[in-house]
C-alpha positions as CSV (number, residue, x, y, z in Angstrom):
1,X,2.9,14.2,-8.2
2,X,-0.6,15.4,-7.4
3,X,-1.4,15.9,-3.8
4,X,-3.6,13.2,-2.2
5,X,-6.2,14.7,0.1
6,X,-8.3,13.1,2.7
7,X,-11.3,12.7,0.3
8,X,-9.1,10.9,-2.2
9,X,-7.7,8.6,0.6
10,X,-11.3,7.8,1.5
11,X,-12.1,6.8,-1.9
12,X,-8.9,4.8,-2.3
13,X,-9.8,2.8,0.9
14,X,-13.4,2.2,-0.4
15,X,-12.1,0.9,-3.7
16,X,-9.3,-1.1,-2.2
17,X,-12.0,-3.1,-0.2
18,X,-13.5,-3.9,-3.7
19,X,-10.1,-5.3,-4.7
20,X,-9.2,-2.5,-7.2
21,X,-5.4,-2.7,-7.8
22,X,-5.1,0.9,-8.7
23,X,-6.7,1.9,-5.3
24,X,-4.3,-0.4,-3.5
25,X,-1.4,1.0,-5.4
26,X,-2.5,4.5,-4.6
27,X,-2.6,3.9,-0.9
28,X,0.8,2.5,-1.1
29,X,2.0,5.5,-2.8
30,X,0.3,7.8,-0.2
31,X,2.0,6.1,2.7
32,X,5.4,5.9,1.0
33,X,5.4,9.5,0.0
34,X,3.5,11.1,2.9
35,X,0.7,12.5,0.7
36,X,-2.3,12.9,3.0
37,X,-0.8,10.7,5.6
38,X,2.5,10.4,7.5
39,X,5.2,8.4,5.7
40,X,4.8,4.8,6.9
41,X,6.8,2.3,5.1
42,X,5.2,-0.7,6.8
43,X,1.8,0.5,5.6
44,X,3.1,1.3,2.2
45,X,4.6,-2.0,1.8
46,X,1.4,-3.7,2.8
47,X,-0.6,-1.7,0.2
48,X,2.0,-2.3,-2.6
49,X,2.1,-6.0,-1.8
50,X,-1.7,-6.3,-2.1
51,X,-1.6,-4.4,-5.4
52,X,1.2,-6.5,-6.6
53,X,-0.9,-9.6,-5.8
54,X,-3.5,-8.1,-8.0
55,X,-1.1,-7.8,-10.9
56,X,0.3,-4.1,-10.6
57,X,3.8,-4.2,-12.0
58,X,4.5,-0.6,-10.6
59,X,3.5,-1.7,-7.2
60,X,6.1,-4.5,-7.4
61,X,8.7,-1.9,-8.3
62,X,7.7,0.5,-5.5
63,X,7.6,-2.4,-3.0
64,X,11.1,-3.5,-4.0
65,X,12.3,0.1,-3.6
66,X,11.0,0.8,-0.1
67,X,12.0,-2.8,1.0
68,X,15.6,-1.7,0.7
69,X,14.9,1.0,3.3
70,X,13.2,-1.4,5.8
71,X,14.4,-3.8,8.3
72,X,13.4,-7.6,8.0
73,X,11.1,-7.0,11.0
74,X,9.3,-4.3,9.3
75,X,8.8,-6.2,6.1
76,X,7.5,-9.2,8.1
77,X,5.1,-6.9,9.8
78,X,3.9,-5.4,6.5
79,X,3.3,-9.0,5.2
80,X,1.4,-9.9,8.4
81,X,-0.8,-6.8,8.0
82,X,-1.4,-7.7,4.2
83,X,-2.5,-11.3,5.2
84,X,-4.7,-9.9,7.9
85,X,-6.2,-7.5,5.5
86,X,-6.9,-10.2,2.9
87,X,-8.6,-12.4,5.6
88,X,-11.2,-9.6,6.0
89,X,-11.6,-8.1,2.4
90,X,-10.7,-11.0,0.1
């Protein structure tokens, strides 16, 4: 896996605000693997969930995988954060 640097993360965030599923997925990947950021399954789930809503099948798979390592409260928080993000950047 290629290393995700700060510049790439910034570009992913910019593209995510435009609704690009690949950018949403890449942010999920970064947070789930700790590439360029600390590992944060709540943030990763949020990004994978948003990418999945845009049709990314691989994001659905990754979301399911990390969900198995999260508590129900963490999943609920990730879903809340995804809804909050959508209310701003829809």
